[in-house]
N, C-alpha and C positions, 0 to 999 in steps of 0.2 A: 198372230199378226196376219192381216190380209195379204194374200199373194206370197207368203213366205215359202209355202211348198212349191209354188210355181217358180220362184226365184231359185230355190235349191235344185229343182229338176233341170232348169235351163242351164245353170252353172255346171251341173254334172254332165250334161250333154256336150257343152263346149269343152269341158275337160277331156272328154273322150277324143274329140277332134285334135286337141293340142298334143295328146299322147300318141296319136296315130303316126305311123311312119310316112304315109302319103295319103292323099285324098282320091278315092275312086267312087264309083256309083254305089257300091255296097255301104261305104262309110256315110255317104250322103243320105241314102235310104234309112239307115239306122238313126241318123240325126233327125230326119223328118218324122219318123215314128215317135221318137222321144219328145219332140216338140208338140206333136199332135196330142200325145197322151197327157203331157203337162198342161196344155191349154184346155183340153176337155175336162180334166180334173178341177181346173180353176173356174169352171162353169161358163166357158166361152162358147158361143153359138157354133154348132157343128159345121154349118155352111161356111162361116167365116174362117174357122180353123182350116178347112180343106182348101179354101181359096188362098190363104196365107202360105200354107205348106207347099202348095203347087208352085207359087211364085218363087219361093226359096229354092225349091228343087230345080226349077227351070233355069234360074240364074246361076246356081251352083254348078250345073252340068254344062251349060252353054257358054257362059261368060269367061273370058280369060282375065286373070288378075293383072292390074296395072304394074308398071315397073316399080320395084321396091317392095312389093308384097308377095309373100309365098301363097300357094294355093290354100293352105290351112288358114292363114291370116285373112285372106280374102273371103273365105267361106264364113268365118266369124263376123266379118264386116257385113256380108250379105244378110245374115241373121239379124244383126243389130239394125241395119237399115230398114228391113221389111217389118220388123216388130215396131220400130219407131213410126213408120207410116201407118201401121195397123192401129196404133194408139192415138193417131191424130196428126202425125207429121210435125209441123211447126208449132211453136208455142203461141197460144192465143191469149194475149194480155188484155186486161181491162185498162184502157187508156183514158185518163182523166183529161179531157180536152176542152172542157167548158165549166162554168160555174153558174148555178149549182149543178153538179152532176148527180142525176137521180138513178138509183139502183133499186129495182123491185125484185124481191125474192118470192118465188112461188114453189109449191110442192104439196105433197100429201101429209097427213098426220104422221108423226113419228120420224120424219126425215131429218129433223134437227135444224129447222129454219131459224128459230129464235136464237139459238146458241150461235149459229153460223152468222147471223146478222151482227152480233156482238164481236165475233172473231174478225169479220171483215172490217168493222169499224176500227178495231185495234190495229189491224194490218195497215189500213190507209192512214190512220193517225200517226203511226210510227214513221211514216214516209212524209210527214210534214203537212198533212191535210187537216182542215178543220171539219170534223164529221159530226152529224146528228143522226139519231135513230127515230123512226116513226112506227108505232105499233098500230096495225089496222086489223089484227086478228080478233074478231068479236065472237068467235066460236069456241075456242079453247079457254076454259076457266083459268084465270091467273096468268094468261099469256103476257099481258101488259106488265103485270107485277114482276114476272120473271125477267122481262126485257129491262125494266127499271133497275133491278138488282144488278144485272150484268153491266148496264150502262154506268152505274155508280162505281162498279169495280174498275172500269177502264176510264172513268172521268169523261164520259161522253153524254150530252143531254139526250133524254128520251121523251118524246111527245106521245100523247094518246089520251083517250077519253073512255073510261070504264063504263060510263052510262050510255054512250052512243053505240048503236048496233049497225049503223051503216058505214062501211069503210070509206066510201067516197066523201061523206059528210065529215068524217074525222080528218081526212086529207085536206078538205077545204078550211077546216078550223085552224090548221097550222101552216098552210101554204105560204102565208105572208112572211114566215120566218126563214124560208128556204134560202133566200138571197144572202143571208149572213153566213152561209156555210159553203165549203168547197164540195162536200159530198153529203147527200141525204140517202140513207138506206131504209127502205120500207119493208117491214115484215108483214106479209099477208097471211090470211087464214088458209087452212088446209081441210081436207076431208079424208074419209077412209078410202075413197076411190074418186077418180076424176069423173064426177057426174055433171049433169046439166046445170045444177045449182051453182057448183063451184066455177064452172066455165063462165057462167053469166056474171058472177061476182068478179072474177079476175078480169074479164073483158071490160067491165064498167070501171074498175080501178085503173086498169092499164090505159084506158081511153082518157080518164081524168088526169092521171099522173104524167102520161107521155114520158116514160122512163128512157134513159140513155142506154141502160143495160137491163134486161130481164133475165135473171138467172134462176134456173131450175135446180132446187136442192133435192138430191136423192141419196138414199142410204146405200152403202156398199153391199148390203145383204139383199138387195132387190133382185139381183141376178139378171137373167135374160129378159125379164119384163121391162128392163130399163129402156130398151130401144123403143118399144111401143109407147111407154109413158112419155119419153122425150118427144116423140113425134106428135102425140096428142096435145101436150102442153104447147109445143111449137105452133101447132095449127090454131090453138085458142088465143095465144097472146104473143106470138112471135118471139119465142125464147132465143136469146142471143148467146147463151152459154149454160154450162152445167157445173154444179159444185157437188162432188161426191164426198159424203160424210162417212164417219165411222170406219175409216181406213185402218184404225188400230185394233179393230175387233177380230173375231174369228171367222167372219164371212169370207167366202172364196173371192168375191170382188171382181173376178175377170169378166163376168157378164156385163156388169155396170160400166166398167172402163171401156171395153172394146165396143159394146153396142152404141154408146154415146159418141165415140170417136168416129164412127162411120156414118152418123147422121149429120145433119146440118147444124147441130147444136154441140160445138166442141166443149170439152172439159176445160174450165178456166182455173178452178181451185180444187184442192183436195184437203179434207180434214184429217189430220194425222194423229189426233189424240183428244183427250177431254179438256185439256187446259185451254185458256183463252188465246194463247199464242200458237196453238197447234193447228195452223192452217198455212198452206203454201201454194204458190202459183203452180199449176200443172204444166210441166215441161216434158213432152213425150220423150225427147232425146235423153234427158237426165233420168227420167223414170225408168226407161228401158236400160240405161247404163247401170242403174242400181240393181235391177232384176238380174242382169248378167254379171254382176260383180265388178263392173267397170267404174263404179262411183258416179258422183254428180257434183263436180267442182263448182258449178254455177250456184247450186242450192247451198253448198257449203259456204261459199263466199258471201252469199246473201245473208245467211244466218250469222256469220261472223260480223258483218258490217252493222247488223241490227244491234249487237250487244257490245261491240268494241269500237271506241273512238279511233279514227284513222291515225291521228298524231300519236295517241297512246300506243297503238299497235306498232307503229314504226319505231318509237322510242324503246318499247319493250323488246322488239326484235333485235335492235342494235345491242342492247344489254345482254341478251341471251347469246348472241353470236360472239361477243367479246368475252363471255364467260364471267362477267362481273356482276351478275344479278344476285339479289339477296332474297330473303324470305318474303319481304313485302311484294317484290315483283312476282314471286312464285304464287303468293296468295291471290294477287290481282288476276293472274293468269287462270287460276283454278275457278275464281268467281265468274270470270268471263266465259270460260268453257262450260260451267254448269248452267249458264243462261241459254246456251245453245241447245240444251235438251239432253236426254239420256245418252250415255256414251255409245250404246248400241246403235242408236239412230245416227249419231254423228259419224261413227266409224263406217256405216254403210255408204256415206257420201264420199269417202276417201278412196280414190282409185286403187284397186288391188287388195285393199285391206280385207274385204269380205271373202276374197278367194283364199285367204290364209287359213280359213276354217278354225278360227280361234274359238275354243269352247265358251258357250254362253256363261257358264259358271265362273270362268276366269275373268270375263268382262265385268260381271256383277261384283266379283271380289275386288276388282280394281276400282269400281265406282264407290264401293264401301270404303276402300282405302283413302280415296280422294276426299270423301266427306270427313273421314277421321283426321286427315292432315289439316283440313280447314279448322277443325275444332282445336287441334294441338297448337296451331299458329295463333289462334285467338287467345291462347293462354300465355303467350310470350310477351315480354316487354318490348317497347319500341326499339330499345337499344339492341335487344337480341334479334329482332326481326331484321334490323339494318346490318348487323354484324354477327352472322351465325357462328363464327369462330369462337365466340364467347361461351358457347354452350359446353360447359364442363359438367361432370357428374352431378354435383349439387343442384345446378340449374335444371338439368334434365329431369331430375327427380321431382323438383318443385313444379315443373311444367306438366309432368305426367299426373301428379296429384290434382292440379288445377283443371286439367282436361278430363279427368276421370278415366285415364287410359294407363296402360302398363309402360314401364320404362323402355321395354323392347320396342314398343310401337313408336315412341318418340325417336329412338335411335334409328328405326327404320326410315322415318321421314328424313332425318339428317343424312343417312346413307344415300337415299334417293336424290337428295339435293346435291350432294358432292359428286355423285355419278353423273348427273345431268350437266354439272359444271364442267367436268372433265371431258364429257362427250362434245359439248359445244366448243370448247377450246380446241379439241382435236379436229372437228369439222372446219373451224376457222383456219387452222394452220395446215390443213391437208391439201389445199390448193386444188389440183385436178381431181384428187380423190373425193373431195367434197362434191364436185360437180357430178362425179360418177355415182355417188350415193344418191343425190337428188334425182338423177336419171332413173335409177332403179326404183326409187319410191314412186315416181310418176308412172312407170311401166307396171308397177305392182310386183316386180321381181325381188322383193325384199329378202327372200331366203337365199337368193343366188349371190348376193353381195358378199 
């Protein structure tokens, strides 16, 4: 996973601070060295690393913590603030303020422009916009065919002409349809390098389209070349933002992220996986929060609202707190959770969870269990789902055979259900203790409770 080592190194550095008795210059210098080492290993530019570490050191040694914060807590806040600023500071959103809103995607070969075009279309469609895709890549064989396959998958119209070699002429062919849509995303051609031919083509297309956003698509494995590329594309067509793709790969990624964030082309989206839903708005505060193990509640809530209806969530929440939920409620919760993505990704968004150092094997085992429970519940009758107390030995045996699992695995689900029910009843009846539990969850001090 991109930046996984950086995240681990930074969390270890902050853990040293948390364990130290007091903060002095020696502790600060050790922290600075750890941060420098971690960022350099993540392929971040040397000059940028030293500028960042000098700012952290200067603030840590000169500034006094505000009332209510200890020196250790303030030092961690300084690291968080400076890393956030380093990654771009505030979130730069693509704001749809007119119709049709035109987005032009540019970039080199292999950056993932076509897939990103479809991901963006799905992203905006989920938010209630009527979206269309236009393919103007006349260089890469089957580029339009790929775009059409992706468009069909997300039920978004795709325009293009396989016989026409001039992207501007393709644009003119379909321009009269634009007003019927809220957003039109244009996929342009790439090259092996940013040469004069590509610059001329982009400039012509840019001039004819007059896009509201021109987004440069770059792969996370580009490293420190990202800054130069961003500046060159920006000069050619006025790039308004960057999308970093392949953030789920093994590339170091730090070069691409940091280099773009210090140019005038801020990162607006990141691709987090191969699936069509694996794209998210880049929020420096949330991203740094994840790196440091502080979570990203904003991203978590956004994922949740994408897959869970608000009224359904409220109703389900009430049932769980009252402790009167059944297997149907549990099943619906599992389905909703699975739509949010792999458990490992979701857990990284929850404050404090990643600091618990839960073994990866344990998380994967839990994911397997959840999938198994879903299959088991699909083998139950409606009556059994609504009233789990009916599950006697003969019924359990029948369900196990129907699901192709062991009786012990069915009993494991029943045990988990009853434990959850007891826990929810306890939380509901605990009064102040329930509030105490929630405070600890928010702070990430789960083991201390």
